[in-house]
Backbone as a ProteinNet text record, in pm:
[ID]
protein_1_A
[PRIMARY]
XXXXXXXXXXXXXXXXXXXXXXXXXXXXXXXXXXXXXXXXXXXXXXXXXXXXXXXXXXXXXXXXXXXXXXXXXXXXXXXXXXXXXXXXXXXXXXXXXXXXXXXXXXXXXXXXXXXXXXXXXXXXXXXXXXXXXXXXXXXXXXXXXXXXXXXXXXXXXXXXXXXXXXXXXXXXXXXXXXXXXXXXXXXXXXXXXXXXXX
[TERTIARY]
1937.8	1833.7	1885.4	2010.3	2069.3	2088.5	2125.8	2146.4	2016	1905.9	1774.4	1733.4	1759.2	1724.9	1804.7	1931.5	2017.6	1968.4	1927.8	1875.7	1747.3	1659.8	1532.6	1556.6	1650.5	1682.6	1739	1824.2	1883.4	1775.5	1680.7	1571.6	1487	1456.5	1374.5	1444.6	1573.3	1649.3	1660.6	1680	1690.1	1559.3	1447.7	1315.9	1290	1330.7	1311.6	1389	1512.4	1595	1536	1484.7	1422.3	1299	1217.2	1094.2	1125.1	1228.5	1264.6	1317.4	1392.8	1448.4	1342.4	1227.8	1120.1	1003.6	1017.1	908.1	897.5	775	750.9	783.1	844.8	879.2	802.1	716.5	635	703.7	726.5	797.6	715.8	712.8	639.8	719.2	647.8	714.4	743.7	843.4	878.1	788.2	693	594.4	656.7	767.7	831.7	903	957.3	1031.4	946.8	842.9	755.1	665.2	623	538.4	452.8	345.9	257.4	228	256	228.8	118.4	27.5	-83.2	-77.3	-131.3	-145.9	-280.7	-358.1	-485.7	-482.6	-533.9	-526.5	-665.5	-668.4	-791.7	-763.3	-866.7	-848.9	-758.2	-639.7	-548.5	-456.9	-451.1	-361.9	-368.6	-308	-306.3	-281.6	-311.9	-279.2	-209.5	-125.2	-54.1	-25.3	-1.5	25	59.5	33.5	68	-48.2	-42.7	-134.2	-48.2	-66.9	12.8	-32.4	63	33	15.7	-88.7	-114.4	-63.4	-40.9	17.5	59	138.6	179.6	280	286.2	382.4	410.2	523.2	558.9	603.6	572	610.4	710.9	819.3	924	944	961.7	995.3	1123	1225.5	1357.1	1402.8	1384.6	1426.5	1352.8	1238.8	1156.8	1021.7	975.2	845.9	734	650.1	539	404.6	403.5	277.1	296.1	185.6	193.6	65.5	63.6	-52.1	-11.9	-93.6	-75	-209.3	-217.3	-339.8	-310.4	-402.1	-385.5	-480.1	-428.8	-509.4	-561.8	-685	-739.9	-763.5	-770.4	-787.6	-660.5	-549	-419.7	-384.4	-473.7	-442.4	-400	-294.4	-243.8	-228.1	-216.2	-187.7	-55	35.7	169.4	191.5	99.7	125.8	62.3	-28.3	-92.5	-27.4	33.9	107.5	19.1	-87.9	-178.5	-252.8	-244.3	-298.7	-448.5	-524.1	-669.5	-709.7	-644.3	-675.9	-637.9	-525.7	-481.5	-584.1	-628	-726.7	-858.3	-896.2	-1021.3	-1017.2	-904.3	-892.3	-889.6	-809.4	-798.7	-933.9	-1005.3	-1138.5	-1232.8	-1219	-1303.4	-1270.1	-1140.8	-1099.7	-1150.6	-1160.7	-1207.9	-1360.5	-1428.7	-1574.8	-1641.7	-1774.8	-1853.2	-1835.5	-1789.3	-1764.8	-1652.6	-1558.8	-1444	-1433.4	-1354.9	-1319.7	-1397.7	-1488.8	-1580.6	-1506.3	-1405	-1315.6	-1381.3	-1489.8	-1560	-1620.1	-1680.6	-1740.7	-1639	-1536.1	-1435.7	-1294.8	-1252.7	-1122.2	-1002.6	-1025.4	-915.3	-938.7	-830.9	-829	-717.2	-720.9	-619.6	-587.1	-472.7	-432.2	-376.9	-423.7	-379.2	-333.3	-209.9	-155.3	-221.2	-261.7	-319.7	-232.5	-142.6	-58.4	69.5	181.6	310.3	381.9	425	500.5	634.3	746.2	876.9	905.6	956.2	990.7	1140.7	1211.6	1357.8	1406.3	1534.1	1589.9	1530.8	1486.4	1435.3	1295.4	1236.8	1105.8	999.5	876.3	763.8	639.4	553.2	418.8	328.5	270.3	191.3	43.7	-40.2	-185	-242.4	-341.8	-402.3	-536.1	-596.6	-726.8	-710.7	-755.3	-752.6	-892.4	-902.5	-1031	-1033.4	-1129.5	-1149.9	-1299.9	-1339.5	-1481	-1563.5	-1504.7	-1575.3	-1592.2	-1537.6	-1546.8	-1410.1	-1409.7	-1285.3	-1277.2	-1164.1	-1140.3	-996.7	-973.9	-837.3	-756.1	-625.8	-535.8	-401.4	-336.2	-207.2	-105.5	17.4	121.5	258.9	362.1	500.1	561.5	628.5	696.2	843.1	925.9	1069.3	1107.8	1189.9	1239.9	1391.9	1451.7	1597.2	1650.1	1779.2	1847.6	1916.3	1871.6	1925.5	1975.3	2103.7	2163.9	2131.3	2148	2125	1979.7	1888.4	1745.5	1675.1	1572.9	1491.8	1381.3	1376.4	1280.7	1200.2	1068.2	978.2	914.1	917.9	863	774.8	668.3	576.9	498.1	460	367	242.8	128.7	4.8	-100.1	-189.8	-296.8	-430.7	-523.1	-656.9	-762.2	-872	-984.9	-1080.6	-1085	-1164.4	-1313.9	-1359.5	-1502.3	-1549.6	-1455.6	-1490	-1508.1	-1472.6	-1482.2	-1583.3	-1672.6	-1781	-1729.5	-1616.3	-1564.2	-1606.5	-1718.6	-1788.7	-1758.4	-1711.1	-1702.7	-1621.8	-1681.7	-1613.4	-1577.3	-1639.3	-1604.9	-1693.4	-1630.4	-1707.7	-1773.4	-1740.5	-1807.7	-1949.5	-1975.8	-2107.1	-2178.9	-2101.2	-2161.4	-2115.4	-2199.8	-2167.1	-2147.1	-2082.8	-2064.7	-2002.6	-1895.3	-1830.5	-1744.6	-1696.3	-1613.8	-1490	-1465.8	-1346.9	-1353.5	-1468.5	-1483.2	-1443.6	-1397.7	-1360.1	-1239.1	-1254.3	-1144.1	-1128.8	-1011.4	-991.9	-1006.5	-1052.8	-1080.3	-954	-848.7	-726.8	-651.6	-616.7	-536.4	-408.6	-294.8	-165.3	-119	-59.2	-0.3	141	235.6	372.4	390.3	417.3	426.5	570.1	619.4	752.7	738.9	770.1	760.7	900.7	938.4	1070	1052.3	1123.6	1111.9	1170.7	1098.4	1143	1269.2	1372	1499.2	1483	1546.5	1536.6	1643.1
1312.5	1220.7	1133.2	1082.1	999.9	1080.7	1209.4	1294.8	1315.1	1335	1352.6	1226.4	1111.4	983.9	964.3	1003.2	989	1077.1	1199.9	1292.4	1238	1185.5	1129.4	1012.3	922.9	807.7	852.5	955.5	1006.8	1061.1	1134.9	1192.1	1081.9	979.1	868.6	792.9	767.1	696.4	779.1	908.7	997.5	1000.1	1007.8	1009	877.2	766.8	634.9	622.4	669.1	663.4	749.8	867.3	957	892.1	829.6	766	651.2	570.4	459.6	509.4	618.3	672.5	728.4	767.2	825.3	729.2	606	510.5	460.4	428.4	379.4	230.8	191.9	51.5	-0.2	-98.3	-156.7	-281.5	-286.4	-398.6	-459	-591.6	-660.6	-657.8	-670.2	-674.5	-819.3	-835.6	-966.4	-991.2	-1082.5	-1105.1	-1164.8	-1235.7	-1296.7	-1192.7	-1089.8	-988	-865.9	-841.2	-727	-760.4	-657.3	-682.9	-561.2	-587.4	-481.1	-506.8	-408	-416.5	-317.6	-359.3	-272.4	-248.3	-134.4	-103.4	-36.8	-92.4	-34	2.4	118.8	165.1	172.3	138.6	146.1	225.1	249.3	323.2	243.3	296.8	231.4	127.2	116.2	15.6	11.3	-93	-109.8	-255.8	-290.9	-422.2	-400.9	-496.6	-484.7	-623.6	-626.1	-752.6	-729.1	-830.6	-821.1	-866	-822.1	-867.5	-901.5	-1019.4	-1059.7	-986.1	-953.8	-895.2	-1008	-999.9	-1105	-1067.3	-939.1	-893.3	-747.8	-700.4	-560.6	-528.3	-401.7	-355.7	-207.1	-163.1	-21.7	17.2	139.6	190	302.4	294	395.3	453.5	584.4	653.3	732.9	703.1	766.3	750.7	630.1	593.1	668.2	728.4	796.6	725.9	711.6	648.5	729.7	663.6	733.3	662.7	542	471.8	339.4	268.7	137.8	100.8	-19	-68	-191.5	-225.3	-353	-401.5	-532.1	-595.7	-670.2	-658.9	-721.3	-839.4	-948.4	-1066.5	-1051.9	-1005.3	-976.8	-1102.7	-1218.2	-1343.6	-1383	-1317.9	-1353.7	-1269.2	-1181.8	-1089.3	-1164	-1114.9	-1176.6	-1071.5	-1118.8	-1032.2	-1076.9	-982.1	-1016.5	-983.4	-910.3	-863	-949.8	-1039.6	-1126.5	-1264.1	-1305.6	-1432	-1552.4	-1531.3	-1641.6	-1685.9	-1813.8	-1865.6	-1841.8	-1870.9	-1855.7	-1709.1	-1623	-1479.8	-1422.2	-1469.3	-1424.4	-1462.5	-1587.5	-1634.9	-1558.9	-1529.1	-1456.8	-1318.7	-1249.5	-1116.9	-1126.3	-1218.5	-1232	-1267.8	-1360.3	-1397.6	-1277.9	-1195.1	-1075.9	-976.3	-958.8	-868	-915.3	-1046.4	-1102.3	-1100	-1076.8	-1085	-961.1	-963	-850.6	-724.5	-738.4	-620.8	-533.5	-599.2	-525.7	-538.3	-633	-631.8	-729.6	-806.9	-891.4	-968.1	-1044.9	-1103.9	-1211.9	-1270.7	-1368.8	-1299.8	-1184.4	-1109.3	-1024.3	-979.8	-891.1	-943.7	-1051.4	-1112.1	-1028.7	-932.2	-851.3	-702.3	-632.7	-486.4	-442.2	-316.2	-274.4	-126.1	-91.6	48.6	71.3	178.7	212.1	357.4	379.7	515.3	593.3	716.4	803.7	925.6	959	1077.4	1063.6	1102.8	1099.2	1232	1293.5	1418.4	1400.3	1404.8	1393.6	1516.6	1495.1	1605.8	1611.8	1504	1500.7	1386.2	1355.6	1249.1	1112.9	1094.9	963.9	967.3	1085.8	1096	1147.2	1099.5	1135.1	1157.6	1247	1257.5	1175.3	1071.3	975.8	989.3	996.9	997.9	879.1	815.4	701.7	665	560.6	513.3	385.6	391.7	275.7	215.7	86.7	17.6	-89.7	-78.1	-175.4	-200.3	-325.1	-363.2	-302.7	-294.4	-244.8	-94.6	-24.1	122.3	182.7	285	345.8	491.9	528.3	666.7	705.6	833.8	879.5	892.6	874.1	887.1	938.4	1023.3	1081.4	1058.2	1024.9	997.3	1017.8	1012.3	1024.6	886.5	865	737.9	763.2	667	673.4	556.1	582.4	477	481	370	363.1	233.5	232.8	110.9	52	-68.1	-134.4	-272.9	-296.8	-425.7	-461.7	-363.2	-380.3	-411.4	-378.5	-394.6	-260.5	-237.8	-117.2	-143.2	-59.2	-77.9	50.3	37.4	149.9	129.7	232.7	222.5	343.2	318.2	427.3	391.2	493.7	478.2	559.3	492.8	562.8	534.9	627.6	615.9	633.3	540.7	554.5	553.8	620.6	629.9	514.8	415.9	295.3	323.3	432	462.6	493.3	536.1	564.6	437.1	323.4	195.3	102.8	162.1	87.7	-13.5	17.3	-65.8	2.4	-43.9	33.9	-2.3	-122.4	-170.4	-75.2	-32.5	52.2	190	232.6	361.5	472.5	580	693	770.7	735.4	796.8	742.1	625.8	562.9	545.7	535.6	506.3	607	625.5	715.1	635.4	698.9	640.1	500.5	487.5	357.4	318.2	417.2	387.1	307.9	196.9	115.2	37.8	36.2	-35.2	51.3	173.3	264	210.9	202	168.5	286.6	345.6	465.6	435	535	516.1	502.7	573.1	571.4	439	382.7	260.1	292.2	255.8	280.9	157.2	179.6	71.2	109.9	22.1	38.6	-57.5	-2.5	-83.2	-83.4	-201.9	-217.4	-300.8	-240.2	-308.4	-325.6	-449.8	-481.5	-525	-459.2	-491.2	-629	-707.8	-841.8	-834	-905.6	-905	-969.8	-910.2	-963.3	-1069.7
-5226.5	-5180.2	-5065.4	-5083.2	-4979	-4851.1	-4869	-4752.9	-4677.1	-4750.8	-4689.7	-4615.2	-4676.6	-4613.8	-4485.2	-4487.9	-4370.1	-4256.2	-4291.5	-4190.1	-4129	-4216.3	-4169.2	-4075	-4112.6	-4029.1	-3894.8	-3897.1	-3773.6	-3679.6	-3736.6	-3656.7	-3594.9	-3675.8	-3626.7	-3514.6	-3531.4	-3428.8	-3301.2	-3317.7	-3201.8	-3124.9	-3197.5	-3134.4	-3063.1	-3127.7	-3067.9	-2938.3	-2935.7	-2815.3	-2704.8	-2741.9	-2644.5	-2583.8	-2669.7	-2622.8	-2528.4	-2561.8	-2475.9	-2342.4	-2345.3	-2221.9	-2129.5	-2184.8	-2105.6	-2086.6	-2132.5	-2120.5	-1977.4	-1936.9	-1801.6	-1793.3	-1683.3	-1661.2	-1539.8	-1563.8	-1457.8	-1403.8	-1273.1	-1212.8	-1098.9	-1092.1	-985.7	-855.7	-744.3	-614.7	-575.8	-490.7	-436.3	-315	-328.6	-223.2	-97	-111.2	5.2	91.2	27.2	101.8	137.3	61.4	89.2	208.1	280.1	396.6	430	504.1	551.3	698.4	781.5	924.5	960.7	1047.7	1088.6	1239.4	1281.2	1423.4	1445	1536.6	1574.4	1721.9	1756.2	1894.9	1957.6	2085.5	2163	2289.8	2367.2	2491.1	2584.4	2611.7	2704	2643.9	2512.4	2454.5	2303.2	2246.2	2102.1	2066.9	1943.1	1888.4	1755.1	1718.8	1591.2	1533.7	1403.4	1336.1	1190.8	1107.6	966.3	878	752.7	647.7	527	470.9	355.6	229.9	145.9	15.8	-85.6	-166.9	-266.1	-404.6	-428.1	-554.6	-538.7	-633.1	-628.7	-736.7	-772	-871.9	-851.3	-902.9	-902.3	-1041.9	-1081.3	-1212.9	-1197	-1273.9	-1270.4	-1410.1	-1416.9	-1541	-1517.8	-1594.7	-1575.5	-1430.7	-1377.9	-1242.4	-1132	-1165.6	-1066.5	-1054.1	-931.2	-907.4	-971.5	-1050.9	-1117.1	-1099.2	-1044.8	-1027.6	-956.7	-939.7	-876.3	-804.5	-750.7	-676.7	-596.6	-497.3	-428.3	-375.4	-358.7	-311.3	-181.6	-85.6	45.3	61.5	114.9	145.5	288	302.5	434.4	516.6	451.5	525.3	599.4	567.2	626.4	748.4	790.9	899.3	1025.6	1089.7	1212.2	1321.2	1444.3	1558.8	1618.3	1642.9	1691.2	1838.5	1900.6	2037.1	2145.2	2109.2	2208.4	2203.2	2313.9	2315.9	2348.1	2422.7	2454.4	2328.8	2296.8	2170.8	2157.9	2263.5	2257.2	2243.8	2319.5	2313	2177.1	2123.3	1991.4	1885.6	1889.3	1790.6	1804.4	1928.7	1951.4	1885.3	1899.9	1838.8	1686.8	1633	1487.6	1426.4	1490	1440.5	1443.6	1547.9	1557.6	1446.5	1419.1	1311.5	1175.4	1158.6	1031.7	1020.4	1131.2	1134.7	1075.9	1076.9	1025.4	1109.6	1233.6	1317.5	1261.6	1192.3	1140.5	987.9	936.9	794.5	706.5	764.8	685	575.3	614.2	514.6	428.8	476	392.3	270.9	292.2	180.8	106.1	178.7	117.5	148	81.1	110.7	65.8	-22.4	-74.2	-47.9	-16	-13.1	-106.5	-149.1	-246.9	-234.9	-290.4	-301.8	-441.5	-507	-642.7	-645.1	-686.5	-694.3	-807.6	-778.5	-880.6	-909.9	-815.4	-835	-753.1	-812.4	-743	-763.9	-655.1	-663.3	-592	-664.5	-598.8	-514.1	-392.8	-303.8	-276.7	-308.6	-299.2	-387.2	-379.2	-463	-430.2	-306.5	-264.6	-204.3	-187.3	-123.3	-220	-195.7	-282.2	-197	-243.9	-189.8	-280.2	-222.8	-301.1	-266	-367.5	-350.8	-426.5	-366.6	-434.5	-374	-428.4	-382.7	-301.1	-175	-86.6	-81.8	-114.2	-116.1	-8.3	82.9	190.1	201.7	209.8	219.3	106	-11.1	-128	-133.1	-35.3	-32.6	-64.2	-149.4	-196	-153.9	-95.2	-54.9	-88.3	-120.7	-149.2	-21.5	-33.8	79.7	28.9	107.2	68.3	179.4	140.8	239	175.5	257.8	210.7	193.6	81.1	54.4	25.1	63.8	35	-53.5	-153.7	-242.2	-238.9	-197.7	-185.9	-244.6	-271.1	-312.8	-190.7	-149.5	-31.7	-72	-54	-92	-236.9	-324.2	-468.3	-503	-412.1	-438.6	-422.1	-503.7	-490.5	-389.4	-286	-177.5	-157.9	-161.4	-135.3	1.3	85.4	220.2	250.2	324.1	358.8	483.5	558.1	669.1	635.7	635.5	603.9	709.4	725.3	823.6	754.1	780.3	722.8	833.2	805.6	897.5	867.1	955.1	928.9	919	982	977.7	835.6	748.3	609.1	526.9	589	518.9	586.2	662.1	726	828.6	891.7	1000.5	1130.3	1187.8	1288.5	1433.2	1459.6	1597.7	1686.3	1797.7	1894.9	1845.1	1734.8	1674.8	1728.8	1775.8	1824.9	1711	1587.8	1473	1456.1	1517.2	1504.3	1638	1747.9	1877.7	1982.9	2085.5	2195.8	2324.6	2422.5	2555.3	2548.4	2472.1	2454.8	2574.4	2647.5	2763.5	2725.7	2797.7	2773.7	2642.1	2578.3	2450.6	2330.4	2357.7	2249.3	2172.3	2040.7	1950.5	1855.1	1850.4	1769.5	1620.3	1546.2	1403.5	1319.2	1355.8	1274.3	1287.5	1174	1167.8	1091.4	1148.8	1084.4	1008.2	892.8	815	773.5	798.9	749.7	632.9	516.2	394.3	343.4	314.1	255.3	128.3	14.5	-114.3	-171.9	-194.9	-250.7	-395.5	-485.2	-627.4	-655.6	-733.4	-769.5	-853.8	-811.8	-884.4	-1020.8	-1121.7	-1257.2	-1281.3
[MASK]
++++++++++++++++++++++++++++++++++++++++++++++++++++++++++++++++++++++++++++++++++++++++++++++++++++++++++++++++++++++++++++++++++++++++++++++++++++++++++++++++++++++++++++++++++++++++++++++++++++++

């Protein structure tokens, strides 16, 4: 009887250790070190800047990325390429307006991972749902996760089609004969997520 009990206890402990080793660990990002940079292109030029992240997390299972999400504060959008104060404010105000991201009605945008496929020791193909102006569309991109200065850092460059999110200004998807007012639909985002140190 004691032998049976010992075997049962061993099996239970072994299963418990296996389950813990395969359990998912959800970790918050460090908002001070994490950042998101955007680039929008128009006929003959481009503008770029940053958007602050208001929250975010990544999930790891057996030290491999398996999930995560982040939220963007659209009211924080900035422009970094225009040095003139008045011109800079004019562009930022326009980006916040109904012509672009309607930040009064939609102050937050978000991305939620739905699928992760590892392609190497540090690279992943990530698919998820990007929500902007209340509209959600799937997007897929390559992400890298590395240990930098004893911190886990996830980095990715993704491109989204703004016309799918009802961002119409200067878009050839909605208007014709735009000439110099043409603003390309694709918007690039460089995302850097730094895991909060424990």
